[in-house]
BANU-870187 format. One record per residue: residue number from 1; residue in three letters; x, y, z of N, C-alpha, C in turn. Coordinates in nm, 2 decimals, decimal comma. Atoms other than C-alpha are relative to their C-alpha. Layout:
residues N
{NUM "Ala" {X Y Z} {X Y Z} {X Y Z}},
...
***
This chain:
residues 252
{1 "Val" {-0,04 0,09 0,01} {1,46 -1,58 2,46} {-0,04 -0,14 0,04}},
{2 "Gly" {0,04 0,10 0,01} {1,23 -1,85 2,51} {0,04 -0,08 0,17}},
{3 "Gln" {-0,04 0,04 -0,12} {1,32 -1,97 2,89} {0,07 0,13 0,09}},
{4 "Gly" {-0,01 -0,05 -0,07} {1,38 -1,78 3,23} {0,16 0,09 0,03}},
{5 "Phe" {-0,16 -0,08 -0,05} {1,72 -1,56 3,32} {0,07 -0,17 0,14}},
{6 "Glu" {-0,08 0,07 -0,09} {1,80 -1,78 3,61} {0,03 -0,13 -0,05}},
{7 "Gln" {-0,04 0,13 0,05} {1,76 -2,16 3,39} {0,14 0,06 -0,09}},
{8 "Leu" {-0,14 0,02 0,16} {2,02 -2,00 3,11} {0,13 0,04 0,17}},
{9 "Leu" {-0,11 -0,03 -0,12} {2,28 -1,91 3,42} {0,01 -0,15 0,05}},
{10 "Asp" {0,01 0,18 0,02} {2,20 -2,29 3,52} {0,10 -0,05 -0,06}},
{11 "Gly" {-0,05 0,12 0,13} {2,28 -2,41 3,22} {0,12 0,09 -0,07}},
{12 "Val" {-0,11 -0,04 -0,02} {2,57 -2,21 3,20} {0,12 -0,05 0,10}},
{13 "Tyr" {-0,09 0,07 -0,10} {2,70 -2,31 3,53} {0,01 -0,09 -0,02}},
{14 "Glu" {-0,02 0,17 0,03} {2,65 -2,70 3,47} {0,09 -0,04 -0,13}},
{15 "Thr" {-0,06 0,08 0,13} {2,75 -2,73 3,10} {0,14 0,15 0,01}},
{16 "Gly" {-0,12 -0,17 0,02} {3,06 -2,39 3,11} {0,02 -0,01 -0,17}},
{17 "Ile" {-0,01 -0,12 0,10} {2,92 -2,29 2,78} {-0,05 0,13 0,05}},
{18 "Pro" {0,03 -0,11 -0,03} {2,90 -1,91 2,72} {-0,16 -0,02 -0,09}},
{19 "Tyr" {0,09 0,02 0,09} {2,55 -1,83 2,65} {-0,01 0,17 -0,05}},
{20 "Val" {0,03 -0,20 0,08} {2,48 -1,50 2,42} {-0,20 -0,03 -0,07}},
{21 "Gly" {0,17 -0,05 0,04} {2,16 -1,32 2,34} {0,04 0,09 -0,05}},
{22 "Lys" {-0,01 -0,07 0,13} {2,10 -1,12 2,06} {-0,12 0,10 0,00}},
{23 "Asp" {0,10 -0,16 -0,01} {1,81 -0,76 2,09} {-0,17 -0,10 0,09}},
{24 "Val" {0,14 0,08 -0,08} {1,63 -0,95 2,39} {-0,01 0,08 0,07}},
{25 "Pro" {0,15 -0,07 -0,07} {1,31 -0,76 2,53} {0,05 0,06 0,14}},
{26 "Val" {0,00 0,00 -0,13} {1,39 -0,66 2,83} {-0,07 0,08 0,12}},
{27 "Arg" {0,08 -0,10 -0,06} {1,15 -0,44 3,11} {0,04 -0,01 0,14}},
{28 "Leu" {-0,04 -0,04 -0,15} {1,26 -0,28 3,37} {-0,10 0,07 0,04}},
{29 "Arg" {-0,03 -0,13 -0,01} {1,18 -0,02 3,64} {0,02 0,13 0,04}},
{30 "Lys" {-0,11 -0,09 -0,01} {1,27 0,32 3,67} {-0,03 -0,02 0,20}},
{31 "Gln" {0,02 0,01 -0,18} {1,32 0,42 4,06} {-0,14 0,14 -0,04}},
{32 "Asp" {0,11 0,01 -0,03} {1,02 0,63 4,01} {-0,17 -0,11 -0,02}},
{33 "Gly" {0,07 0,07 0,05} {0,84 0,34 3,92} {-0,07 -0,10 -0,09}},
{34 "Thr" {0,02 0,07 0,20} {0,74 0,33 3,52} {0,12 -0,06 -0,01}},
{35 "Pro" {-0,05 0,15 0,12} {0,83 0,02 3,35} {0,04 0,14 -0,11}},
{36 "Lys" {-0,10 0,00 0,06} {1,12 0,07 3,13} {0,04 -0,03 -0,13}},
{37 "Asn" {-0,06 0,17 0,11} {1,16 -0,15 2,77} {0,09 0,11 -0,03}},
{38 "Met" {-0,14 -0,01 0,04} {1,49 -0,21 2,71} {0,03 -0,08 -0,10}},
{39 "Tyr" {-0,01 0,04 0,08} {1,65 -0,39 2,42} {0,15 -0,03 0,04}},
{40 "Leu" {-0,16 0,07 -0,03} {2,03 -0,59 2,55} {0,05 -0,12 -0,10}},
{41 "Asp" {-0,07 0,04 0,07} {2,26 -0,72 2,40} {0,10 -0,11 0,08}},
{42 "Phe" {-0,05 0,01 -0,16} {2,44 -1,00 2,70} {0,08 -0,11 -0,06}},
{43 "Val" {-0,05 0,17 -0,01} {2,66 -1,29 2,75} {0,08 0,00 0,12}},
{44 "Tyr" {0,05 0,09 -0,16} {2,66 -1,54 3,04} {0,17 -0,05 -0,04}},
{45 "Asn" {-0,09 0,04 -0,02} {3,05 -1,60 3,07} {0,01 -0,10 0,11}},
{46 "Pro" {-0,03 0,09 -0,11} {3,16 -1,93 3,31} {0,11 0,09 0,07}},
{47 "Lys" {-0,12 -0,05 -0,04} {3,40 -1,80 3,57} {0,05 -0,14 0,05}},
{48 "Lys" {-0,04 0,11 -0,12} {3,67 -2,09 3,71} {0,13 0,05 0,06}},
{49 "Asn" {-0,04 -0,09 -0,13} {3,85 -2,04 3,98} {0,16 -0,09 -0,06}},
{50 "Ala" {-0,20 0,00 0,05} {4,30 -2,14 3,97} {-0,09 -0,17 0,00}},
{51 "Asn" {0,04 0,12 0,02} {4,15 -2,54 4,02} {-0,10 -0,01 -0,13}},
{52 "Gly" {0,10 0,02 0,16} {3,93 -2,50 3,67} {-0,16 -0,06 0,03}},
{53 "Ile" {0,15 -0,08 0,00} {3,61 -2,50 3,83} {-0,06 0,11 0,01}},
{54 "Ile" {0,11 -0,11 -0,01} {3,34 -2,31 3,80} {-0,04 0,03 0,09}},
{55 "Asp" {0,05 -0,09 -0,12} {3,23 -2,10 4,02} {-0,06 0,10 0,03}},
{56 "Gly" {0,01 -0,17 -0,06} {3,10 -1,79 3,96} {-0,09 0,01 -0,19}},
{57 "Ile" {0,04 -0,05 0,05} {2,88 -1,64 3,63} {0,08 0,16 -0,04}},
{58 "Ile" {-0,05 -0,06 -0,04} {3,03 -1,35 3,48} {-0,04 0,06 -0,16}},
{59 "Val" {0,07 -0,09 0,13} {2,77 -1,12 3,25} {0,04 0,13 -0,03}},
{60 "Ile" {-0,01 -0,07 0,05} {2,84 -0,87 3,01} {-0,14 0,03 -0,05}},
{61 "Ala" {0,14 -0,04 0,11} {2,53 -0,66 2,88} {0,01 0,11 -0,06}},
{62 "Thr" {0,00 -0,18 0,02} {2,47 -0,38 2,65} {-0,10 0,03 -0,09}},
{63 "Asp" {0,15 -0,10 0,09} {2,17 -0,13 2,54} {0,03 0,00 -0,15}},
{64 "Val" {0,01 0,00 0,10} {2,15 -0,22 2,23} {-0,20 0,09 -0,05}},
{65 "Thr" {0,17 -0,01 0,06} {1,77 -0,08 2,21} {-0,03 0,12 -0,12}},
{66 "Glu" {-0,01 -0,09 0,11} {1,86 0,26 1,97} {-0,02 -0,08 -0,14}},
{67 "Lys" {-0,05 0,07 0,13} {2,04 0,01 1,74} {-0,16 -0,09 -0,10}},
{68 "Val" {0,16 0,11 0,06} {1,67 -0,24 1,73} {-0,10 0,15 -0,01}},
{69 "Leu" {0,21 -0,12 0,04} {1,37 0,15 1,70} {0,05 -0,02 -0,08}},
{70 "Ala" {-0,01 0,00 0,10} {1,59 0,21 1,45} {0,01 -0,07 -0,19}},
{71 "Lys" {0,01 0,18 0,06} {1,64 -0,12 1,30} {-0,12 0,00 -0,03}},
{72 "Arg" {0,18 0,05 0,06} {1,25 -0,14 1,27} {-0,10 0,09 -0,07}},
{73 "Asp" {0,03 -0,11 0,08} {1,21 0,23 1,14} {0,07 -0,05 -0,16}},
{74 "Ile" {-0,03 0,06 0,19} {1,42 0,05 0,85} {-0,11 -0,04 -0,08}},
{75 "Glu" {0,10 0,12 0,10} {1,21 -0,21 0,77} {-0,10 0,03 -0,03}},
{76 "Lys" {0,10 -0,10 0,05} {0,88 -0,03 0,80} {0,02 0,14 -0,11}},
{77 "Asp" {0,04 -0,16 0,16} {0,98 0,28 0,51} {0,03 -0,13 -0,08}},
{78 "Val" {0,03 0,07 0,13} {1,10 -0,05 0,32} {-0,17 -0,09 -0,02}},
{79 "Ser" {0,07 0,09 0,00} {0,80 -0,25 0,40} {-0,11 0,09 -0,10}},
{80 "Leu" {0,09 -0,10 0,08} {0,59 0,11 0,27} {0,09 -0,01 -0,14}},
{81 "Arg" {-0,04 -0,05 0,14} {0,82 0,12 -0,02} {-0,04 -0,10 -0,08}},
{82 "Asp" {0,01 0,19 0,04} {0,77 -0,27 -0,12} {-0,16 0,00 -0,03}},
{83 "Glu" {0,17 0,02 0,00} {0,36 -0,19 -0,08} {-0,04 0,11 -0,12}},
{84 "Phe" {0,11 -0,21 0,10} {0,37 0,22 -0,29} {0,13 -0,16 -0,15}},
{85 "Met" {-0,06 0,03 0,16} {0,61 -0,03 -0,60} {-0,11 -0,12 -0,03}},
{86 "Ser" {0,09 0,11 0,09} {0,34 -0,33 -0,62} {-0,13 0,08 0,03}},
{87 "Ile" {0,14 -0,11 0,12} {0,04 -0,03 -0,65} {0,08 0,03 -0,09}},
{88 "Ala" {-0,01 -0,06 0,14} {0,23 0,15 -0,88} {0,00 -0,04 -0,10}},
{89 "Ser" {-0,09 0,07 0,11} {0,35 -0,15 -1,08} {-0,17 -0,06 -0,06}},
{90 "His" {0,20 0,08 -0,02} {-0,12 -0,30 -1,05} {-0,04 0,19 -0,06}},
{91 "Glu" {0,06 -0,07 0,05} {-0,15 0,07 -1,14} {0,01 0,03 -0,18}},
{92 "Leu" {-0,02 -0,04 0,11} {0,05 0,15 -1,47} {-0,04 -0,13 -0,11}},
{93 "Lys" {0,04 0,07 0,16} {-0,11 -0,19 -1,66} {-0,10 0,02 0,01}},
{94 "Thr" {0,15 -0,06 0,08} {-0,47 -0,01 -1,65} {-0,01 0,05 -0,12}},
{95 "Pro" {0,01 -0,13 0,14} {-0,37 0,29 -1,90} {0,13 -0,11 -0,11}},
{96 "Leu" {-0,06 0,09 0,10} {-0,11 0,02 -2,06} {-0,06 -0,09 -0,12}},
{97 "Thr" {0,10 0,07 0,02} {-0,35 -0,20 -2,13} {-0,08 0,02 -0,05}},
{98 "Thr" {0,09 -0,11 0,12} {-0,61 0,03 -2,22} {0,13 0,09 -0,19}},
{99 "Leu" {-0,09 0,02 0,08} {-0,33 0,12 -2,50} {0,02 -0,08 -0,14}},
{100 "Ile" {-0,01 0,09 0,01} {-0,26 -0,21 -2,56} {-0,10 -0,04 -0,06}},
{101 "Leu" {0,07 -0,05 0,04} {-0,60 -0,25 -2,66} {-0,01 0,06 -0,09}},
{102 "His" {0,05 -0,08 0,09} {-0,68 0,01 -2,87} {0,06 0,02 -0,11}},
{103 "Ser" {-0,09 0,02 0,05} {-0,36 -0,03 -3,03} {-0,08 -0,12 -0,14}},
{104 "Gln" {0,05 0,10 0,07} {-0,48 -0,39 -3,18} {-0,09 0,01 -0,05}},
{105 "Met" {0,14 -0,01 0,08} {-0,84 -0,30 -3,26} {0,02 0,11 -0,16}},
{106 "Arg" {-0,08 -0,05 0,10} {-0,68 -0,04 -3,49} {0,08 -0,06 -0,13}},
{107 "Lys" {-0,03 0,08 0,09} {-0,50 -0,29 -3,63} {-0,04 -0,02 -0,09}},
{108 "Arg" {0,07 0,05 0,06} {-0,72 -0,50 -3,71} {-0,08 0,09 -0,12}},
{109 "Ser" {0,09 -0,08 0,05} {-0,94 -0,26 -3,86} {0,05 0,04 -0,12}},
{110 "Leu" {-0,11 0,06 0,07} {-0,63 -0,20 -4,09} {-0,01 -0,06 -0,15}},
{111 "Ile" {-0,06 0,11 0,08} {-0,56 -0,58 -4,23} {-0,20 0,04 -0,05}},
{112 "Lys" {0,16 0,04 0,04} {-1,03 -0,55 -4,26} {0,02 0,12 -0,12}},
{113 "Gly" {0,06 -0,11 0,12} {-1,00 -0,24 -4,51} {-0,10 0,09 0,09}},
{114 "Asp" {0,12 -0,07 -0,07} {-1,21 -0,07 -4,27} {0,06 0,17 0,05}},
{115 "Phe" {-0,12 -0,11 -0,09} {-1,05 0,29 -4,21} {-0,15 0,09 0,02}},
{116 "Ser" {0,11 -0,04 -0,09} {-1,40 0,41 -4,07} {0,06 0,06 0,14}},
{117 "Glu" {-0,09 -0,04 -0,11} {-1,24 0,47 -3,77} {0,10 0,06 0,01}},
{118 "Phe" {-0,14 -0,07 0,01} {-0,97 0,66 -3,89} {-0,08 0,16 -0,05}},
{119 "Ala" {0,05 -0,10 -0,01} {-1,22 0,92 -3,98} {0,02 0,12 0,12}},
{120 "Pro" {-0,05 -0,18 -0,03} {-1,04 1,32 -3,88} {-0,02 0,04 0,13}},
{121 "Glu" {0,12 -0,06 -0,12} {-1,36 1,37 -3,60} {0,10 -0,17 0,11}},
{122 "Arg" {-0,01 0,16 -0,08} {-1,27 0,97 -3,45} {0,15 0,03 0,00}},
{123 "Leu" {-0,13 -0,02 -0,05} {-0,89 1,04 -3,46} {0,02 0,12 0,09}},
{124 "Ile" {0,01 -0,04 -0,09} {-0,89 1,31 -3,28} {-0,11 -0,07 0,19}},
{125 "Lys" {0,07 0,07 -0,09} {-1,09 1,12 -3,02} {0,12 -0,10 0,10}},
{126 "Met" {-0,07 0,11 -0,08} {-0,86 0,82 -2,99} {0,12 0,10 0,08}},
{127 "Phe" {-0,10 -0,05 -0,09} {-0,57 1,08 -2,95} {0,03 0,05 0,12}},
{128 "Asp" {0,00 -0,06 -0,20} {-0,73 1,24 -2,65} {0,00 -0,12 0,08}},
{129 "Thr" {-0,06 0,18 -0,07} {-0,76 0,89 -2,51} {0,09 -0,03 0,07}},
{130 "Asp" {-0,16 0,08 0,02} {-0,39 0,79 -2,58} {0,04 0,12 0,11}},
{131 "Glu" {-0,03 -0,08 -0,09} {-0,29 1,11 -2,41} {-0,05 0,02 0,11}},
{132 "Lys" {-0,04 -0,03 -0,16} {-0,43 1,10 -2,11} {0,01 -0,15 0,04}},
{133 "Gln" {-0,11 0,14 -0,02} {-0,32 0,71 -2,08} {0,11 0,04 -0,02}},
{134 "Leu" {-0,09 -0,01 -0,09} {-0,04 0,83 -2,12} {0,03 0,14 0,05}},
{135 "Asn" {0,06 -0,06 -0,20} {-0,07 1,09 -1,83} {0,00 -0,04 0,03}},
{136 "Arg" {0,00 0,11 -0,08} {-0,10 0,82 -1,65} {0,11 -0,04 0,06}},
{137 "Ile" {-0,18 0,08 0,04} {0,18 0,66 -1,74} {0,13 0,12 0,13}},
{138 "Thr" {-0,12 -0,13 -0,07} {0,41 0,97 -1,61} {-0,05 0,03 0,10}},
{139 "His" {-0,02 0,03 -0,10} {0,25 1,04 -1,32} {-0,01 -0,07 0,09}},
{140 "Leu" {-0,09 0,10 -0,06} {0,30 0,74 -1,21} {0,10 -0,04 0,01}},
{141 "Ile" {-0,16 -0,01 -0,07} {0,66 0,72 -1,27} {0,04 0,12 0,03}},
{142 "Asp" {-0,09 -0,09 -0,05} {0,73 1,02 -1,14} {-0,01 -0,01 0,19}},
{143 "Asp" {0,03 0,09 -0,11} {0,55 0,86 -0,84} {0,16 -0,10 0,05}},
{144 "Met" {-0,10 0,15 -0,02} {0,81 0,54 -0,84} {0,14 0,09 -0,01}},
{145 "Leu" {-0,11 -0,10 -0,01} {1,07 0,83 -0,88} {0,03 0,04 0,11}},
{146 "Asp" {0,06 -0,02 -0,09} {0,93 0,96 -0,59} {0,01 -0,03 0,12}},
{147 "Val" {-0,02 0,11 -0,13} {0,97 0,69 -0,35} {0,05 0,04 0,12}},
{148 "Ser" {-0,03 -0,10 -0,13} {1,13 0,87 -0,11} {-0,06 0,08 0,07}},
{149 "Arg" {0,09 -0,11 -0,05} {0,95 1,13 -0,04} {-0,12 -0,07 0,06}},
{150 "Ile" {0,10 0,08 -0,04} {0,65 0,87 -0,01} {0,00 -0,07 0,06}},
{151 "Ser" {-0,04 0,09 -0,13} {0,81 0,64 0,23} {0,02 0,13 0,08}},
{152 "Ser" {0,03 -0,10 -0,11} {0,82 0,97 0,45} {-0,11 0,06 0,05}},
{153 "Gly" {0,08 0,00 -0,05} {0,51 0,99 0,45} {-0,01 0,20 -0,13}},
{154 "Lys" {0,03 -0,18 0,03} {0,51 1,36 0,20} {-0,02 -0,06 -0,16}},
{155 "Leu" {0,06 -0,02 0,21} {0,35 1,30 -0,12} {-0,02 0,13 -0,03}},
{156 "Ser" {0,06 -0,07 0,07} {0,29 1,57 -0,36} {-0,13 0,01 -0,06}},
{157 "Met" {0,16 -0,04 0,02} {-0,03 1,75 -0,43} {-0,01 0,07 -0,06}},
{158 "Asn" {0,02 -0,12 0,09} {-0,06 1,91 -0,73} {-0,21 0,02 -0,04}},
{159 "Leu" {0,14 -0,05 -0,06} {-0,42 2,08 -0,64} {0,02 0,07 -0,15}},
{160 "Glu" {0,03 -0,09 0,08} {-0,66 2,22 -0,94} {-0,17 0,01 0,07}},
{161 "Arg" {0,12 -0,02 0,01} {-1,04 2,36 -0,91} {-0,03 -0,06 -0,06}},
{162 "Phe" {0,08 -0,01 0,09} {-1,29 2,12 -1,08} {-0,09 -0,10 0,10}},
{163 "Asp" {0,08 0,10 0,00} {-1,56 1,89 -1,06} {0,00 -0,12 0,01}},
{164 "Leu" {-0,01 0,13 0,05} {-1,58 1,60 -0,90} {-0,10 -0,13 -0,03}},
{165 "Cys" {0,16 0,06 0,05} {-1,93 1,49 -0,98} {0,05 -0,06 -0,17}},
{166 "Val" {-0,01 -0,04 0,12} {-1,76 1,60 -1,36} {0,14 -0,17 -0,01}},
{167 "Leu" {-0,14 0,08 0,00} {-1,45 1,34 -1,31} {0,00 -0,13 0,07}},
{168 "Val" {0,08 0,13 -0,04} {-1,66 1,06 -1,17} {-0,04 -0,06 -0,16}},
{169 "Arg" {0,08 0,06 0,09} {-1,89 1,02 -1,46} {0,15 -0,01 -0,16}},
{170 "Glu" {-0,09 0,00 0,17} {-1,58 1,08 -1,74} {0,08 -0,09 0,01}},
{171 "Leu" {-0,02 0,19 -0,01} {-1,42 0,72 -1,54} {-0,11 -0,10 -0,05}},
{172 "Val" {0,12 0,13 0,03} {-1,73 0,54 -1,56} {0,00 -0,04 -0,17}},
{173 "Glu" {0,02 0,04 0,18} {-1,75 0,64 -1,93} {0,14 -0,04 -0,03}},
{174 "Arg" {-0,14 0,10 0,07} {-1,40 0,55 -1,97} {0,00 -0,16 0,02}},
{175 "Asn" {-0,01 0,20 -0,03} {-1,45 0,19 -1,83} {-0,07 -0,11 0,03}},
{176 "Asn" {0,15 0,05 -0,08} {-1,81 0,09 -1,80} {0,02 -0,12 -0,14}},
{177 "Glu" {-0,02 0,08 0,09} {-1,75 -0,06 -2,11} {0,07 -0,14 0,07}},
{178 "Arg" {-0,02 0,07 -0,03} {-1,49 -0,31 -2,00} {-0,04 -0,04 0,15}},
{179 "Phe" {0,00 0,10 -0,14} {-1,62 -0,38 -1,61} {-0,15 -0,03 -0,09}},
{180 "Ala" {0,18 0,09 0,04} {-2,00 -0,49 -1,79} {0,07 -0,15 -0,11}},
{181 "Gln" {-0,04 0,15 0,10} {-1,76 -0,73 -2,04} {0,02 -0,14 0,16}},
{182 "Val" {-0,08 0,10 -0,11} {-1,70 -0,92 -1,66} {-0,11 0,02 0,12}},
{183 "Gly" {0,08 0,05 -0,03} {-2,05 -0,87 -1,57} {-0,02 0,12 0,10}},
{184 "Ser" {-0,04 -0,16 -0,08} {-1,97 -0,54 -1,32} {-0,06 0,08 -0,05}},
{185 "Ala" {0,11 -0,17 -0,01} {-2,14 -0,23 -1,46} {0,01 0,09 0,13}},
{186 "Ile" {-0,01 -0,10 -0,06} {-2,11 0,08 -1,31} {-0,13 0,08 -0,03}},
{187 "Val" {0,11 -0,11 -0,03} {-2,43 0,25 -1,15} {0,03 0,10 0,05}},
{188 "Ile" {0,05 -0,15 -0,04} {-2,45 0,63 -1,11} {-0,11 0,02 0,07}},
{189 "Glu" {0,08 -0,02 -0,07} {-2,71 0,66 -0,83} {-0,06 0,08 0,04}},
{190 "Thr" {0,04 -0,17 -0,09} {-2,64 1,04 -0,72} {0,11 -0,02 -0,08}},
{191 "Cys" {-0,11 -0,07 0,00} {-2,38 1,27 -0,83} {0,01 0,14 0,01}},
{192 "Gln" {0,04 -0,12 -0,03} {-2,39 1,57 -0,70} {0,13 0,07 0,04}},
{193 "Ser" {-0,13 -0,10 -0,05} {-2,18 1,86 -0,74} {0,07 0,04 0,02}},
{194 "Val" {-0,11 -0,09 -0,11} {-1,88 1,90 -0,55} {0,08 0,02 -0,06}},
{195 "Ile" {-0,12 -0,03 0,08} {-1,63 2,15 -0,71} {0,09 0,07 0,13}},
{196 "Gly" {-0,11 -0,08 -0,17} {-1,32 2,21 -0,45} {0,15 0,00 -0,10}},
{197 "Asn" {-0,16 -0,06 0,01} {-0,92 2,22 -0,48} {0,00 -0,15 0,00}},
{198 "Trp" {-0,07 0,15 0,01} {-0,84 1,84 -0,59} {0,17 -0,03 -0,05}},
{199 "Asp" {-0,15 -0,03 0,13} {-0,50 1,65 -0,72} {-0,12 -0,08 -0,08}},
{200 "His" {0,10 0,02 0,02} {-0,69 1,57 -0,97} {0,07 -0,17 -0,05}},
{201 "Phe" {-0,10 0,12 0,06} {-0,42 1,21 -1,11} {-0,08 -0,10 0,17}},
{202 "Arg" {0,04 0,09 -0,12} {-0,51 1,08 -0,69} {-0,11 -0,01 0,02}},
{203 "Ile" {0,11 0,01 -0,01} {-0,86 1,14 -0,68} {0,00 -0,12 -0,08}},
{204 "Glu" {0,07 0,06 0,08} {-0,90 0,93 -1,01} {0,08 -0,19 0,07}},
{205 "Gln" {-0,15 0,10 -0,08} {-0,57 0,68 -0,85} {-0,17 -0,09 0,13}},
{206 "Val" {0,06 0,09 -0,13} {-0,83 0,61 -0,54} {-0,13 -0,08 -0,07}},
{207 "Val" {0,18 0,04 0,09} {-1,18 0,57 -0,77} {0,08 -0,10 -0,06}},
{208 "Met" {0,03 0,04 0,09} {-1,07 0,36 -1,01} {0,11 -0,11 0,09}},
{209 "Asn" {-0,02 0,09 -0,07} {-0,88 0,15 -0,73} {-0,16 -0,11 0,10}},
{210 "Leu" {0,10 0,07 -0,14} {-1,18 0,06 -0,51} {-0,09 0,04 -0,14}},
{211 "Leu" {0,09 -0,01 0,08} {-1,40 0,06 -0,85} {0,07 -0,15 -0,02}},
{212 "Thr" {-0,13 0,06 0,06} {-1,07 -0,18 -0,96} {-0,08 -0,15 0,09}},
{213 "Asn" {0,06 0,06 -0,14} {-1,24 -0,40 -0,61} {-0,03 -0,01 0,02}},
{214 "Ala" {0,13 0,10 0,01} {-1,54 -0,40 -0,65} {0,03 -0,12 -0,08}},
{215 "Met" {0,10 0,04 0,11} {-1,56 -0,55 -0,94} {0,06 -0,16 -0,02}},
{216 "Arg" {-0,05 0,08 0,01} {-1,29 -0,77 -0,82} {-0,09 -0,15 0,07}},
{217 "Tyr" {0,04 0,06 -0,10} {-1,49 -0,89 -0,53} {-0,16 0,00 0,01}},
{218 "Gly" {0,07 -0,02 0,04} {-1,79 -0,82 -0,65} {-0,08 -0,11 -0,09}},
{219 "Ala" {0,08 0,10 0,06} {-1,99 -1,13 -0,79} {-0,04 0,02 -0,11}},
{220 "Gly" {0,08 -0,04 0,15} {-2,02 -1,04 -1,12} {-0,14 0,12 -0,01}},
{221 "Lys" {0,08 -0,13 -0,05} {-2,30 -0,80 -0,98} {0,01 0,14 -0,07}},
{222 "Pro" {-0,02 -0,09 -0,01} {-2,37 -0,43 -1,06} {0,05 0,08 0,11}},
{223 "Ile" {-0,08 -0,13 -0,08} {-2,14 -0,13 -0,90} {-0,07 0,09 0,04}},
{224 "Arg" {0,07 -0,11 -0,01} {-2,31 0,12 -0,73} {0,01 0,13 0,05}},
{225 "Leu" {-0,09 -0,10 -0,01} {-2,15 0,46 -0,72} {-0,07 0,13 0,04}},
{226 "Asn" {0,08 -0,15 -0,09} {-2,27 0,77 -0,51} {0,11 0,11 0,04}},
{227 "Val" {-0,11 -0,14 -0,01} {-2,07 1,15 -0,52} {-0,13 0,08 0,10}},
{228 "Asn" {0,08 -0,04 -0,11} {-2,23 1,35 -0,22} {0,12 0,09 0,03}},
{229 "Leu" {-0,08 -0,14 -0,07} {-2,16 1,70 -0,06} {-0,07 -0,05 0,13}},
{230 "Ser" {0,05 0,05 -0,14} {-2,20 1,56 0,34} {0,04 0,15 0,07}},
{231 "Lys" {-0,06 -0,08 -0,13} {-2,13 1,82 0,61} {0,10 0,01 -0,03}},
{232 "Thr" {-0,18 -0,02 0,03} {-1,81 1,74 0,64} {0,10 0,04 -0,07}},
{233 "Gly" {-0,13 -0,04 0,10} {-1,64 1,76 0,28} {-0,12 -0,08 -0,07}},
{234 "Ala" {0,04 0,03 0,16} {-1,69 1,57 -0,04} {0,00 -0,12 0,07}},
{235 "Gln" {0,01 0,11 -0,02} {-1,85 1,18 -0,03} {0,04 -0,10 -0,09}},
{236 "Ile" {-0,01 0,16 0,09} {-1,76 0,89 -0,26} {-0,05 -0,11 0,05}},
{237 "Ile" {0,02 0,09 -0,06} {-1,91 0,61 -0,18} {-0,06 -0,16 -0,13}},
{238 "Val" {-0,01 0,19 0,06} {-1,85 0,25 -0,37} {-0,04 -0,16 0,03}},
{239 "Arg" {0,15 0,14 -0,07} {-2,11 -0,07 -0,32} {0,03 -0,06 -0,06}},
{240 "Asp" {0,04 0,16 0,04} {-2,04 -0,41 -0,41} {-0,04 -0,11 0,04}},
{241 "Gln" {0,08 0,14 -0,08} {-2,25 -0,69 -0,40} {0,03 -0,15 0,09}},
{242 "Gly" {-0,11 0,10 -0,01} {-1,97 -0,91 -0,30} {-0,07 -0,06 0,12}},
{243 "Gln" {0,05 -0,01 -0,18} {-2,04 -1,13 0,04} {0,09 0,07 0,06}},
{244 "Gly" {-0,04 0,00 -0,08} {-1,87 -0,94 0,22} {0,18 0,03 0,07}},
{245 "Ile" {-0,14 0,11 -0,08} {-1,52 -0,93 0,44} {-0,06 -0,03 0,19}},
{246 "Ala" {0,08 0,03 -0,09} {-1,60 -1,11 0,68} {0,09 0,06 0,20}},
{247 "Lys" {0,00 -0,09 -0,08} {-1,60 -1,02 1,03} {0,10 0,06 0,12}},
{248 "Glu" {-0,18 0,00 -0,08} {-1,26 -1,12 1,23} {0,08 0,09 -0,12}},
{249 "Asn" {-0,06 -0,10 0,03} {-1,13 -0,90 0,98} {-0,05 0,14 -0,02}},
{250 "His" {0,09 -0,15 0,02} {-1,34 -0,62 1,00} {0,11 0,09 0,05}},
{251 "Glu" {-0,12 -0,07 -0,16} {-1,04 -0,45 1,30} {0,14 0,03 -0,14}},
{252 "Arg" {-0,12 0,04 0,07} {-0,81 -0,54 1,05} {0,03 0,06 -0,14}},
***
């Protein structure tokens, strides 16, 4: 409230104007001496005698701790939902951009009369690439529809057995040209075979987020990537050569 209770009481007593406090944090002590944090709504009303002179204060306080805590939980859920929607919409742009670029390239080839791009073996590869991008979009839309479960921390996992190294190499092959155009070619230093039960889509999403972040802050220098099997499990390391995170932000 910005001032002590005694000053508030004095103010009501002197002016005759009631004071209303909402969701005021109060620190009390239980009978055993342990602290108890509460939130109160309260009203200070001036009490007047028969002559209309203020001779006291009537205090009405209501415990609203549960309401305040419930409100904070809702705000946290909304914040998580908004964060997810922001990430999901960002992730949607990547496969959509790839599909648009491929479409533009094919259109230019047709306009120029260059049909070499449309040989059967090349068409099959094109369709395979497009299908992968469409599957990524489908997965993202499914997750966006499932946002209520994500907000409550209940992510669905579709586990399958595959090699992390193979996945990482596929990602690099698919994106290296795009990264090289901005001066951040991806260099695989080590790629040890790590076979396990993973969620293919989510692992791919995490690695792509790390690579994109490294490209954004990597000062146009190569990005180094390592896949290792450690004593505690799988280890994927993405290292850029940017200026790094300021010391005051390390804890955050």
